C-alpha positions as CSV (number, residue, x, y, z in Angstrom):
1,X,-7.9,3.2,-12.4
2,X,-5.7,6.1,-11.7
3,X,-3.2,6.5,-8.8
4,X,-1.8,9.8,-7.6
5,X,1.4,9.7,-5.7
6,X,4.1,12.2,-4.6
7,X,7.7,11.1,-4.9
8,X,11.1,12.8,-4.7
9,X,11.7,14.8,-7.9
10,X,15.0,13.1,-8.5
11,X,13.4,9.7,-8.3
12,X,10.6,10.9,-10.6
13,X,13.2,11.9,-13.2
14,X,15.0,8.6,-13.0
15,X,11.7,6.8,-13.3
16,X,10.6,8.8,-16.4
17,X,14.0,8.2,-18.0
18,X,13.8,4.4,-17.3
19,X,10.2,4.3,-18.6
20,X,11.0,6.0,-21.8
21,X,14.1,3.8,-22.4
22,X,12.0,0.7,-21.9
23,X,8.6,1.6,-23.4
24,X,9.5,4.5,-25.7
25,X,8.2,8.0,-25.8
26,X,4.6,7.1,-26.8
27,X,1.4,7.6,-24.9
28,X,1.1,5.2,-21.9
29,X,4.8,4.6,-21.4
30,X,4.7,5.9,-17.8
31,X,1.6,3.9,-17.0
32,X,3.1,0.7,-18.3
33,X,6.3,1.3,-16.3
34,X,4.4,2.2,-13.2
35,X,2.2,-0.9,-13.5
36,X,5.3,-3.1,-14.0
37,X,7.1,-1.5,-11.0
38,X,4.1,-1.9,-8.7
39,X,3.5,-5.5,-9.8
40,X,7.1,-6.3,-9.2
41,X,7.0,-4.7,-5.8
42,X,3.8,-6.4,-4.6
43,X,5.0,-9.8,-6.0
44,X,8.4,-9.6,-4.2
45,X,7.0,-8.2,-1.0
46,X,4.2,-10.7,-0.7
47,X,6.3,-13.1,1.4
48,X,7.7,-10.2,3.5
49,X,4.5,-8.4,4.4
50,X,4.9,-7.2,7.9
51,X,3.5,-4.2,9.6
52,X,6.1,-1.4,10.0
53,X,5.4,1.1,12.7
54,X,3.7,1.3,16.1
55,X,0.7,-1.0,16.1
56,X,-0.9,1.0,18.9
57,X,-0.8,4.1,16.8
58,X,-2.1,2.2,13.9
59,X,-5.3,1.2,15.6
60,X,-5.8,4.6,17.3
61,X,-9.2,5.9,16.5
62,X,-10.5,2.6,15.1
63,X,-12.0,1.6,18.5
64,X,-13.0,4.9,19.9
65,X,-16.8,4.3,19.3
66,X,-16.9,0.8,20.7
67,X,-18.5,0.7,24.1
68,X,-18.0,-2.9,25.4
69,X,-16.0,-4.9,27.9
70,X,-12.3,-5.7,27.3
71,X,-12.7,-9.2,26.0
72,X,-15.4,-8.2,23.5
73,X,-13.3,-5.2,22.6
74,X,-10.3,-7.4,21.9
75,X,-12.4,-9.6,19.5
76,X,-13.8,-6.5,17.8
77,X,-10.3,-5.1,17.3
78,X,-9.1,-8.3,15.8
79,X,-12.0,-8.2,13.3
80,X,-11.4,-4.6,12.4
81,X,-7.6,-5.1,12.0
82,X,-8.1,-8.2,9.8
83,X,-10.5,-6.2,7.5
84,X,-8.0,-3.4,7.2
85,X,-5.0,-5.7,6.6
86,X,-6.8,-7.9,4.1
87,X,-8.0,-4.8,2.2
88,X,-4.4,-4.0,1.4
89,X,-3.1,-7.4,0.5
90,X,-3.0,-8.2,-3.2
91,X,-4.9,-11.3,-4.2
C-alpha cells in the first residue's frame, strides 16, 4: 500500500536523515522508517485515542439525508459515528 502525505519540509529533511542513518541509503529505507514511525505512533496512541475537534462539525453532512424523528436520528447517528471511528482504529 502507498500513503501520500504532505509534511513540513524541515520535518521531511529530518525524517530522511534519520531514516538513512538507521536503514542506510538503499532502496526502501524511507518506507521502512515510515512504517516503523507509524507503527510506533498507533501503538503508543492506542490508549489515548480521543477525538480532537468539534464533534458537531465532525458529523456535519453525515446526517443530511436522513429523514426521521429525533430519537431514530440519534440512533442512526450513533451507528454512523461508530462505523467511522472503528474504520480508523488499528486492530
